[in-house]
VEXDREN-2710 file (C-alpha; in Angstrom, 1 decimal):
% VEXDREN-2710
k/r/px/py/pz
1/UNK/-26.3/0.6/-19.3
2/UNK/-28.3/3.9/-19.1
3/UNK/-27.4/4.2/-15.4
4/UNK/-23.7/3.9/-16.2
5/UNK/-23.9/6.6/-18.9
6/UNK/-25.8/8.9/-16.5
7/UNK/-23.0/8.7/-13.9
8/UNK/-20.4/10.1/-16.3
9/UNK/-21.4/13.8/-16.1
10/UNK/-21.1/13.7/-12.3
11/UNK/-17.6/12.3/-12.6
12/UNK/-16.7/15.0/-15.2
13/UNK/-18.0/17.8/-12.9
14/UNK/-15.8/16.6/-10.1
15/UNK/-12.8/16.4/-12.4
16/UNK/-13.4/19.8/-13.9
17/UNK/-13.9/21.5/-10.5
18/UNK/-10.6/20.0/-9.2
19/UNK/-8.8/21.0/-12.4
20/UNK/-10.1/24.5/-12.2
21/UNK/-8.8/24.9/-8.7
22/UNK/-5.5/23.4/-9.8
23/UNK/-5.1/25.9/-12.6
24/UNK/-5.9/28.9/-10.3
25/UNK/-3.5/27.7/-7.6
26/UNK/-0.6/27.0/-10.0
27/UNK/-1.0/30.4/-11.7
28/UNK/-0.9/32.1/-8.2
29/UNK/2.1/30.1/-7.0
30/UNK/4.0/30.7/-10.3
31/UNK/3.6/34.5/-10.0
32/UNK/4.5/34.4/-6.2
33/UNK/7.6/32.2/-6.7
34/UNK/8.8/34.1/-9.8
35/UNK/8.5/37.4/-7.9
36/UNK/10.3/36.0/-4.9
37/UNK/13.0/34.4/-7.0
38/UNK/13.8/37.7/-8.8
39/UNK/13.7/39.9/-5.7
40/UNK/15.6/37.5/-3.5
41/UNK/18.1/36.5/-6.2
42/UNK/17.2/32.8/-6.0
43/UNK/17.7/30.7/-9.1
44/UNK/16.2/27.7/-7.4
45/UNK/13.0/29.7/-6.8
46/UNK/12.8/30.9/-10.4
47/UNK/13.1/27.3/-11.6
48/UNK/10.4/26.3/-9.1
49/UNK/8.2/29.0/-10.6
50/UNK/8.6/27.6/-14.1
51/UNK/7.8/24.1/-12.7
52/UNK/4.5/25.4/-11.3
53/UNK/3.7/27.1/-14.6
54/UNK/4.3/23.8/-16.4
55/UNK/1.7/22.2/-14.1
56/UNK/-1.0/24.3/-15.8
57/UNK/-0.3/22.5/-19.0
58/UNK/-0.6/19.1/-17.3
59/UNK/-4.0/20.1/-15.9
60/UNK/-5.2/21.2/-19.3
61/UNK/-4.2/17.7/-20.6
62/UNK/-6.3/16.2/-17.7
63/UNK/-9.3/18.3/-18.6
64/UNK/-9.1/17.3/-22.3
65/UNK/-8.6/13.6/-21.4
66/UNK/-11.5/13.4/-18.9
67/UNK/-13.8/15.3/-21.3
68/UNK/-13.0/12.9/-24.2
69/UNK/-13.2/9.8/-22.1
70/UNK/-16.6/10.8/-20.9
71/UNK/-18.2/10.9/-24.4
72/UNK/-21.0/8.5/-24.9
73/UNK/-20.7/5.4/-27.1
74/UNK/-21.2/6.0/-30.8
75/UNK/-21.3/4.0/-34.0
76/UNK/-17.6/4.1/-34.5
77/UNK/-16.8/3.6/-30.8
78/UNK/-19.4/1.2/-29.5
79/UNK/-17.5/0.4/-26.3
80/UNK/-17.0/4.1/-25.4
81/UNK/-14.0/6.3/-25.1
82/UNK/-12.7/5.6/-21.6
83/UNK/-9.2/4.6/-22.9
84/UNK/-8.6/8.2/-24.0
85/UNK/-8.0/9.0/-20.3
86/UNK/-5.2/6.5/-20.3
87/UNK/-3.6/8.5/-23.1
88/UNK/-3.8/11.6/-20.8
89/UNK/-2.1/9.6/-18.0
90/UNK/0.7/8.5/-20.3
91/UNK/1.3/12.1/-21.4
92/UNK/1.3/13.3/-17.8
93/UNK/3.7/10.5/-16.8
94/UNK/6.0/11.7/-19.6
95/UNK/5.8/15.3/-18.3
96/UNK/6.4/14.2/-14.8
97/UNK/9.5/12.2/-15.8
98/UNK/10.9/15.1/-17.8
99/UNK/10.3/17.4/-14.8
100/UNK/12.2/14.9/-12.6
101/UNK/15.1/14.6/-15.1
102/UNK/15.3/18.3/-15.4
103/UNK/15.6/18.8/-11.6
104/UNK/18.2/16.0/-11.4
105/UNK/20.3/17.4/-14.2
106/UNK/20.2/20.9/-12.7
107/UNK/21.3/19.4/-9.4
108/UNK/24.2/17.6/-10.9
109/UNK/25.3/20.7/-12.8
110/UNK/25.3/22.7/-9.5
111/UNK/27.3/20.0/-7.7
112/UNK/29.9/20.0/-10.5
113/UNK/30.0/23.8/-10.4
114/UNK/30.3/23.8/-6.6
115/UNK/33.2/21.3/-6.6
116/UNK/34.9/23.4/-9.2
117/UNK/35.0/26.3/-6.8
118/UNK/32.3/28.4/-8.4
119/UNK/30.7/30.7/-5.8
120/UNK/27.0/30.4/-5.4
121/UNK/24.7/33.4/-4.7
122/UNK/23.1/33.5/-1.2
123/UNK/19.4/33.9/-1.6
124/UNK/17.2/36.3/0.5
125/UNK/14.6/35.5/3.1
126/UNK/11.7/36.2/0.8
127/UNK/12.7/33.1/-1.3
128/UNK/12.6/31.0/1.9
129/UNK/9.1/32.2/2.7
130/UNK/7.8/31.5/-0.8
131/UNK/9.2/28.0/-0.6
132/UNK/7.3/27.3/2.6
133/UNK/4.0/28.7/1.1
134/UNK/4.5/26.5/-2.0
135/UNK/5.2/23.3/0.1
136/UNK/2.0/23.8/2.2
137/UNK/-0.3/24.7/-0.8
138/UNK/1.0/22.0/-3.2
139/UNK/0.8/19.3/-0.5
140/UNK/-2.8/20.3/0.1
141/UNK/-3.5/20.2/-3.6
142/UNK/-2.0/16.7/-3.8
143/UNK/-4.3/15.3/-1.2
144/UNK/-7.3/17.2/-2.5
145/UNK/-6.7/16.0/-6.1
146/UNK/-5.9/12.5/-4.9
147/UNK/-9.2/12.2/-3.0
148/UNK/-11.1/13.3/-6.1
149/UNK/-9.2/10.9/-8.3
150/UNK/-10.0/8.0/-6.0
151/UNK/-13.7/9.0/-5.8
152/UNK/-14.1/8.9/-9.6
153/UNK/-11.4/6.3/-10.3
154/UNK/-9.5/8.7/-12.7
155/UNK/-6.0/7.8/-13.7
156/UNK/-5.4/11.1/-15.3
157/UNK/-6.5/13.0/-12.2
158/UNK/-4.3/10.8/-10.1
159/UNK/-1.4/11.6/-12.4
160/UNK/-2.1/15.3/-11.9
161/UNK/-2.2/14.7/-8.1
162/UNK/1.3/13.3/-8.3
163/UNK/2.3/16.3/-10.4
164/UNK/1.3/18.4/-7.4
165/UNK/3.4/16.2/-5.1
166/UNK/6.4/16.6/-7.5
167/UNK/6.0/20.4/-7.2
168/UNK/5.8/20.0/-3.4
169/UNK/9.0/18.0/-3.4
170/UNK/10.7/20.5/-5.7
171/UNK/9.8/23.3/-3.3
172/UNK/11.1/21.2/-0.4
173/UNK/14.4/20.9/-2.3
174/UNK/14.3/24.7/-2.9
175/UNK/13.7/25.3/0.8
176/UNK/16.6/23.0/1.9
177/UNK/18.9/24.6/-0.6
178/UNK/18.0/28.1/0.3
179/UNK/18.1/27.4/4.0
180/UNK/21.4/25.5/3.7
181/UNK/22.9/28.3/1.6
182/UNK/22.0/30.9/4.2
183/UNK/23.6/28.7/6.8
184/UNK/26.8/28.4/4.7
185/UNK/26.1/25.0/3.0
186/UNK/25.0/25.7/-0.6
187/UNK/25.8/22.2/-1.7
188/UNK/22.6/21.0/0.0
189/UNK/20.5/22.5/-2.8
190/UNK/21.8/20.3/-5.6
191/UNK/22.0/17.2/-3.4
192/UNK/18.3/17.6/-2.5
193/UNK/17.4/18.1/-6.2
194/UNK/19.0/14.8/-7.2
195/UNK/17.2/12.9/-4.5
196/UNK/13.9/14.5/-5.4
197/UNK/14.5/13.5/-9.1
198/UNK/14.5/9.8/-8.0
199/UNK/11.1/10.2/-6.2
200/UNK/9.5/12.0/-9.1
201/UNK/10.9/9.4/-11.5
202/UNK/9.3/6.5/-9.5
203/UNK/5.9/8.3/-9.5
204/UNK/6.1/8.8/-13.3
205/UNK/6.9/5.1/-13.8
206/UNK/4.0/4.0/-11.6
207/UNK/1.5/6.2/-13.4
208/UNK/2.8/5.0/-16.8
209/UNK/2.5/1.3/-15.8
210/UNK/-1.1/1.8/-14.4
211/UNK/-2.2/3.5/-17.7
212/UNK/-0.6/0.8/-19.8
213/UNK/-2.4/-1.9/-17.8
214/UNK/-5.7/-0.3/-18.4
215/UNK/-5.0/0.0/-22.2
216/UNK/-4.1/-3.7/-22.7
217/UNK/-7.1/-5.3/-21.0
218/UNK/-5.3/-6.1/-17.7
219/UNK/-7.5/-8.0/-15.3
220/UNK/-8.7/-6.6/-11.9
221/UNK/-6.7/-7.3/-8.8
222/UNK/-7.3/-10.5/-6.9
223/UNK/-9.1/-8.8/-4.0
224/UNK/-11.7/-7.3/-6.4
225/UNK/-12.3/-10.6/-8.2
226/UNK/-12.7/-12.5/-4.9
227/UNK/-15.4/-9.9/-3.9
228/UNK/-17.1/-10.4/-7.2
229/UNK/-17.2/-14.2/-6.8
230/UNK/-18.7/-13.8/-3.3
231/UNK/-21.5/-11.6/-4.6
232/UNK/-22.2/-14.0/-7.5
233/UNK/-22.3/-17.0/-5.2
234/UNK/-24.9/-15.2/-3.0
235/UNK/-27.4/-14.9/-5.9
236/UNK/-30.2/-17.5/-5.5
237/UNK/-30.0/-20.2/-8.1
238/UNK/-26.3/-20.0/-8.8
239/UNK/-24.9/-23.4/-8.2
240/UNK/-21.3/-22.8/-9.3
241/UNK/-19.1/-20.2/-11.0
242/UNK/-17.6/-21.8/-14.1
243/UNK/-15.7/-18.7/-15.3
244/UNK/-15.0/-15.2/-14.2
245/UNK/-12.9/-12.9/-16.5
246/UNK/-12.4/-9.2/-15.9
247/UNK/-10.6/-6.5/-18.0
248/UNK/-9.9/-2.9/-17.3
249/UNK/-11.1/-0.5/-19.9
250/UNK/-9.8/2.9/-18.9
251/UNK/-11.3/3.7/-15.6
252/UNK/-14.1/1.1/-16.1
253/UNK/-14.4/-2.7/-15.8
254/UNK/-15.9/-5.2/-18.2
255/UNK/-16.8/-8.6/-16.7
256/UNK/-17.5/-12.0/-18.4
257/UNK/-19.2/-14.6/-16.3
258/UNK/-20.3/-18.2/-16.8
259/UNK/-22.4/-19.7/-14.0
260/UNK/-24.0/-23.2/-13.5
261/UNK/-27.6/-23.6/-12.7
262/UNK/-30.1/-26.5/-12.2
263/UNK/-30.4/-28.1/-15.6
264/UNK/-34.2/-28.7/-15.1
265/UNK/-34.9/-24.9/-14.9
266/UNK/-37.0/-23.3/-17.6
267/UNK/-35.3/-20.9/-20.0
268/UNK/-37.1/-18.0/-18.3
269/UNK/-36.0/-19.1/-14.8
270/UNK/-32.4/-19.4/-16.0
271/UNK/-32.6/-16.0/-17.6
272/UNK/-33.9/-14.5/-14.4
273/UNK/-30.9/-15.8/-12.5
274/UNK/-28.5/-14.4/-15.1
275/UNK/-30.3/-11.1/-15.0
276/UNK/-30.0/-11.0/-11.2
277/UNK/-26.2/-11.7/-11.4
278/UNK/-25.9/-8.9/-14.0
279/UNK/-27.7/-6.4/-11.9
280/UNK/-25.9/-7.4/-8.7
281/UNK/-22.5/-6.9/-10.4
282/UNK/-23.3/-3.4/-11.7
283/UNK/-25.0/-2.4/-8.4
284/UNK/-22.2/-3.6/-6.0
285/UNK/-19.2/-2.5/-8.2
286/UNK/-19.5/1.1/-9.3
287/UNK/-16.8/0.8/-11.9
288/UNK/-18.3/-2.2/-13.8
289/UNK/-19.6/-0.7/-17.0
290/UNK/-20.9/-3.9/-18.5
291/UNK/-21.4/-7.5/-17.4
292/UNK/-22.0/-10.4/-19.7
293/UNK/-23.5/-13.6/-18.1
294/UNK/-23.8/-17.0/-19.6
295/UNK/-25.7/-19.9/-17.9
296/UNK/-24.5/-23.5/-18.2
297/UNK/-26.6/-26.5/-17.1
298/UNK/-25.1/-28.0/-13.9
299/UNK/-24.5/-31.4/-15.5
300/UNK/-22.1/-29.7/-18.0
301/UNK/-20.0/-27.8/-15.5
END
């Protein structure tokens, strides 16, 4: 158990470093896109700037969630605080969904205005350049944050990565709209916004479902459980696996195992086998926080 607690600060350092980069990038892009939107008379770029600014709030939520989930177990929370990261993921999924809905509504309103004969302003070249810069930077931030989230198995950080992707998609929509408007097809902007809304909505739903699974003791995937069984069966003295139950607890895994061993073994020998299974599980599977092993005599299994 001490080993697992010691790993937490390293995970937090990675999350905090990535979050710090995210905040700096979003503030820079917000200022750039706001300036470009005002100078180039692009409403789409101004909206994109507000979107980037909102990402700062989502990153702050990630920082708070990761910090709270990394707190050590205490008297009132003897199983730790990992589920608080799930709460952060749910909040981020909500923000992501609202972002997508906002982009979609804005697109529909522009389509209606365009079909009603309202003339749309043709944006300047500066807005087009700002959109390209935003697409490149935000797509890089998506892959950078996603890699870190996978490394430390952080749902909240993964949600923030998808928030970067939503901003990248938003900027793609802005680019298409601005470019189309300059070519004489201003209707491309709102159509792209509506399509982007659907992609962002799907990402929000996926993040929400993953967070809920981790809060309601959802079991691991079949591939992980098969790997666990293979490792257990390779432990000397294990005759049979009577039971294997797993449950997700935030970003960590709790495992309950019942194994069968030779009924003629001494209590000490049976305990040694169980101890070896326990150590094997926590060594081979980084996200296993705790493993409970029960030994049954072979004649009862």
